[in-house]
C-alpha positions in Angstrom: -14.8 26.9 1.2 -16.7 23.6 2.6 -17.8 23.5 5.9 -17.4 19.9 6.2 -15.8 17.2 3.4 -14.8 13.5 3.8 -12.8 11.4 1.5 -11.3 7.7 1.6 -8.7 5.5 -0.6 -8.5 2.1 -0.3 -5.3 -0.1 0.5 -3.6 -2.7 -1.2 -2.5 -6.5 -1.9 0.1 -7.4 -4.6 -0.5 -10.1 -6.0 2.2 -10.8 -8.3 5.4 -8.8 -9.4 7.0 -6.9 -6.3 10.3 -5.8 -6.5 10.8 -6.9 -10.5 8.3 -4.2 -10.9 10.9 -1.4 -9.4 13.1 -2.3 -12.4 10.4 -1.7 -15.2 8.0 -5.1 -15.3 4.4 -5.4 -14.7 3.0 -6.3 -11.6 -0.9 -7.3 -10.8 -2.5 -5.6 -7.3 -5.6 -5.5 -5.8 -7.2 -2.9 -3.9 -8.9 -4.1 -0.9 -12.1 -2.6 1.4 -10.0 -1.7 3.9 -10.0 2.0 3.7 -7.9 5.1 5.0 -10.4 7.9 6.0 -9.9 11.8 6.5 -12.4 14.5 7.6 -12.0 18.2 7.4 -14.1 20.6 9.0 -13.8 24.7 9.4 -11.6 25.5 12.6 -10.7 28.2 14.9 -9.6 31.1 12.9 -5.6 31.2 12.3 -5.3 27.4 13.3 -4.7 24.2 12.2 -5.4 20.9 14.3 -4.7 18.0 13.0 -5.8 14.3 15.0 -4.6 11.1 13.8 -4.8 7.2 15.1 -1.8 6.5 13.1 0.4 8.1 15.0 -1.7 8.4 17.8 -1.1 12.2 18.6 -2.9 15.5 17.9 -0.7 18.2 16.1 -1.5 22.0 16.0 0.0 24.7 14.3 -0.6 28.4 12.8 -2.0 28.4 9.7 0.7 30.6 8.6 3.2 27.6 9.3 2.1 24.7 6.9 4.6 25.5 4.1 7.8 25.8 6.3 6.1 23.0 9.0 8.4 20.5 10.8 8.1 19.0 13.5 9.4 21.2 15.9 6.8 23.7 14.6 3.9 21.5 15.0 3.1 21.2 18.4 2.1 17.6 19.7 4.0 16.1 16.5 5.9 13.3 16.3 9.0 12.7 13.9 6.6 10.6 12.0 4.3 13.9 11.0 6.6 15.2 8.6 5.8 13.3 5.5 2.4 14.3 6.1 2.6 17.9 6.3 4.3 17.3 3.3 1.6 16.1 1.6 -0.3 18.6 2.9 2.0 21.6 1.5 1.7 19.6 -1.8 -1.9 19.9 -1.8 -1.7 23.7 -1.3 1.0 24.1 -3.9 -1.9 22.2 -6.0 -4.2 24.6 -5.5 -2.0 28.1 -5.6 -2.7 28.5 -2.3 0.0 29.9 0.6 -1.4 28.9 3.4 -4.1 26.7 4.5 -7.3 27.9 6.0 -8.4 27.3 9.5 -9.3 23.2 10.1 -9.6 20.4 12.2 -8.6 17.5 10.0 -9.3 13.6 11.2 -7.0 11.2 9.8 -8.3 7.5 10.5 -6.1 4.2 9.2 -7.5 2.2 11.6 -8.3 -0.4 9.2 -4.9 -0.9 8.3 -4.0 -2.3 12.0 -4.5 -6.1 13.2 -5.6 -6.6 17.1 -4.8 -10.5 17.8 -4.3 -11.2 21.8 -4.0 -7.9 23.2 -1.7 -6.8 20.6 -2.2 -4.4 17.5 0.0 -4.3 14.6 0.3 -2.2 11.3 -0.9 -5.2 8.5 1.6 -3.2 5.7 -0.8 -3.1 3.1 -0.1 0.8 1.8 -1.6 3.0 4.4 0.4 6.1 3.9 -0.1 6.0 0.0 -4.0 5.5 0.9 -3.8 8.2 3.3 -2.2 10.4 1.1 -4.6 10.2 -1.8 -7.5 10.8 0.9 -5.8 13.9 2.3 -5.3 15.8 -1.4 -8.7 14.7 -2.4 -10.2 16.0 0.9 -7.9 19.4 0.8 -8.9 20.2 -3.0 -12.6 19.6 -2.4 -12.7 21.8 1.0 -10.9 24.7 -0.6 -13.0 24.2 -3.8 -15.0 27.6 -3.1 -12.2 29.6 -2.0 -11.5 32.5 -4.2 -8.1 32.2 -4.0 -7.8 28.9 -4.5 -7.3 27.0 -8.2 -9.7 23.7 -9.4 -7.1 21.0 -8.7 -8.3 16.6 -8.1 -5.4 14.4 -7.9 -4.8 12.1 -10.1 -2.2 8.8 -10.4 0.5 10.2 -12.1 0.7 13.2 -9.9 0.2 11.2 -6.4 2.4 8.4 -7.6 5.6 11.2 -8.3 4.8 13.3 -5.0 4.4 10.3 -2.7 8.0 8.8 -3.9 9.0 12.4 -2.8 7.4 12.4 0.8 8.4 9.2 1.5 11.7 9.7 0.3 11.9 6.3 -0.9 12.1 4.4 -4.1 9.1 2.7 -4.5 7.1 1.9 -7.5 3.6 3.8 -6.6 2.0 0.5 -6.8 0.1 1.4 -3.6 -0.7 5.1 -4.9 -2.3 3.6 -8.1 -4.5 0.8 -6.3 -5.9 4.0 -3.9 -6.6 5.6 -6.8 -8.4 3.9 -8.9 -9.7 0.8 -7.3 -10.1 -3.1 -8.3 -7.4 -4.9 -9.7 -4.8 -3.3 -11.9 -2.0 -4.5 -14.3 0.9 -2.1 -13.2 4.0 -0.8 -14.9 6.2 2.0 -13.8 5.6 5.2 -16.4 2.6 3.7 -17.9 -1.4 3.9 -17.1 -2.6 1.1 -15.0 -4.9 -1.2 -16.6 -7.8 -2.7 -15.1 -8.1 -6.6 -15.2 -11.1 -8.8 -13.9 -11.0 -10.6 -11.4 -11.6 -14.2 -12.6 -14.2 -15.8 -10.8 -12.7 -19.1 -10.0 -9.5 -17.7 -8.1 -9.8 -17.7 -4.3 -7.6 -15.8 -2.0 -6.9 -15.6 1.9 -5.0 -12.8 3.8 -2.7 -14.1 6.3 -1.0 -11.9 8.7 2.3 -13.1 9.4 2.5 -11.7 12.9 5.1 -9.5 12.4 5.7 -6.1 10.8 8.4 -5.1 8.6 10.3 -2.4 7.3 9.4 -2.0 2.9 12.1 0.9 3.0 15.0 -1.6 4.5 14.4 -4.4 2.3 13.6 -2.8 -0.9 16.9 -0.7 0.0 19.3 -4.0 0.3 17.8 -5.4 -2.6 19.0 -2.2 -4.6 22.2 -2.2 -2.9 22.8 -5.7 -4.4 21.6 -5.1 -7.5 24.0 -2.3 -7.9 27.0 -4.3 -6.8 26.2 -7.8 -8.8 24.4 -6.4 -11.6 24.7 -9.6 -14.2 23.0 -12.1 -11.4 20.6 -9.1 -10.7 19.7 -8.9 -14.1 19.2 -12.7 -14.3 17.0 -12.8 -11.2 14.9 -9.9 -12.3 14.1 -11.3 -15.6 13.1 -14.2 -14.0 10.7 -13.0 -12.5 9.9 -10.4 -15.2 8.7 -13.6 -16.9 7.1 -15.3 -13.9 5.1 -12.2 -13.5 4.2 -11.8 -16.8 3.1 -15.2 -17.4 0.8 -15.2 -13.7 -1.1 -11.8 -15.2 -1.5 -13.4 -18.3 -3.2 -16.0 -17.1 -5.4 -14.2 -14.6 -6.3 -12.5 -17.8 -7.1 -15.5 -19.7 -8.8 -17.1 -16.6 -6.0 -20.3 -16.7 -6.4 -21.0 -13.4 -3.6 -23.9 -12.8 -1.3 -21.5 -14.7 -2.1 -18.6 -12.0 -1.4 -21.0 -9.3 1.7 -22.0 -10.6 3.1 -18.8 -11.5 2.0 -17.1 -7.9 3.6 -20.0 -5.9 7.0 -19.7 -8.6 7.2 -16.1 -8.1 7.0 -16.8 -3.7 9.9 -19.2 -4.4 11.6 -16.8 -6.5 10.9 -13.6 -3.9 13.1 -16.5 -1.6 15.8 -16.6 -4.0 16.1 -12.8 -4.3 16.2 -12.7 -0.7 18.9 -14.8 0.1 21.2 -13.3 -3.1 20.7 -10.3 -1.5 20.9 -10.9 2.2 17.6 -9.6 3.0 15.1 -11.5 5.2 12.2 -11.3 2.5 10.9 -14.8 2.4 11.0 -15.1 6.7 11.1 -18.0 8.9 7.1 -17.7 8.9 6.6 -17.2 5.3 8.2 -20.6 4.9 6.5 -22.2 7.1 3.0 -20.9 5.5 4.9 -21.8 2.3 5.7 -25.5 3.5 2.0 -26.0 4.7 0.3 -24.6 1.1 2.4 -26.9 -0.8 1.3 -30.1 1.5 -2.4 -28.7 0.8 -1.4 -27.9 -3.5 -2.3 -23.9 -2.4 -0.2 -21.7 -3.9 1.2 -19.2 -1.1 3.7 -16.0 -1.5 4.0 -13.1 0.5 2.3 -10.0 -0.5 4.6 -6.7 -1.0 8.1 -6.9 0.3 8.2 -9.6 2.6 10.3 -10.2 5.8 7.0 -10.0 7.5 3.4 -8.4 7.1 1.2 -10.1 4.9 0.8 -13.0 2.8 -1.2 -14.5 0.2 -3.0 -17.9 0.0 -4.5 -19.0 -3.3 -6.5 -21.6 -4.8 -10.0 -22.5 -6.3 -11.8 -24.4 -3.8 -12.8 -22.2 -0.3 -13.1 -25.5 1.7 -9.5 -26.1 0.6 -7.9 -22.7 1.9 -9.7 -22.8 5.2 -8.4 -25.6 6.4 -5.4 -24.3 5.2 -6.3 -21.5 7.7 -7.5 -23.8 10.6 -4.0 -25.7 10.3 -2.1 -22.4 10.5 -4.2 -21.1 13.4 -3.0 -23.6 15.7 0.5 -22.5 14.8 -0.1 -19.2 16.0 -0.7 -17.3 12.4 -4.1 -15.4 12.0 -6.0 -14.9 8.3 -7.3 -11.5 8.2 -10.3 -10.2 6.6 -10.0 -8.7 3.1 -12.2 -8.7 -0.1 -11.5 -6.8 -3.5 -12.1 -3.2 -3.4 -13.7 -2.0 -7.1 -14.3 2.1 -5.5 -10.5 4.4 -5.6 -10.5 7.2 -3.8 -14.0 9.2 -3.1 -15.4 11.8 -1.9 -18.1 10.7 1.1 
């Protein structure tokens, strides 16, 4: 057993393909240089201590309680700890161990928050996926020299399946793929992610809408509409899939005019989807940004489920994007720093 290990994994921004990816369409996702970090070191005999800034709390439990751990058995844990304890149990299953050795686990997701005007908000860029991947990687390395542990390194397919179960959601796993591989990826459910080179001419800016959104609630609303209105849903999702495919092909070929057209059109289709499903995908803030972007011939779309959280501006000139950001800032809408992260999960 290692005395100390550290691991980290990146967050993500979806460039195109949200929602349609859940129906089997392709999507394009980029890992960004905002990483979840995990450190594990030896602890007091018989005790597992986990400290997380994500939940602003520290949990303690006996090592033999990990597999059956609940919020009640983990002293100091809030209800949001349940999925984290399940991630830990999953990692132990994979290495074939019944209990976790005594350890102190530090979880840091501060990169996934934005602070402005005295208020701190969670950005919605895949913190739980990045943390799950980093935690499993750290646990496998920490237990690597333990005689009873089997060698195991988390892979994307395994982690995608597990993460969907942890979160009790029907997500695609696109954020897990970004956390595992890094870089720019073409993603499709039940297919290996494919690296895509970033076009030299393409520039982007990452926007914080000013409000957090519930991805789970938005996706559930869309999927309920899909079940209730299968014909209308089939038509709209087909249009979204076609535009996403066009955008991905244009990124791969470096056709910048088509990239910008496709990304802007996909943002409009996300608005149509929200109206049809009666969920607020293109919120008033997103619509305000979209209107301003059109004035400057800049492509804009929410990144992820929408409703709030984050959006992306695309253009080929930094100066144009910066003018849009300056005008948005007057309206209290903030740009947030983010760059492409080529490295996926790693021990460090």
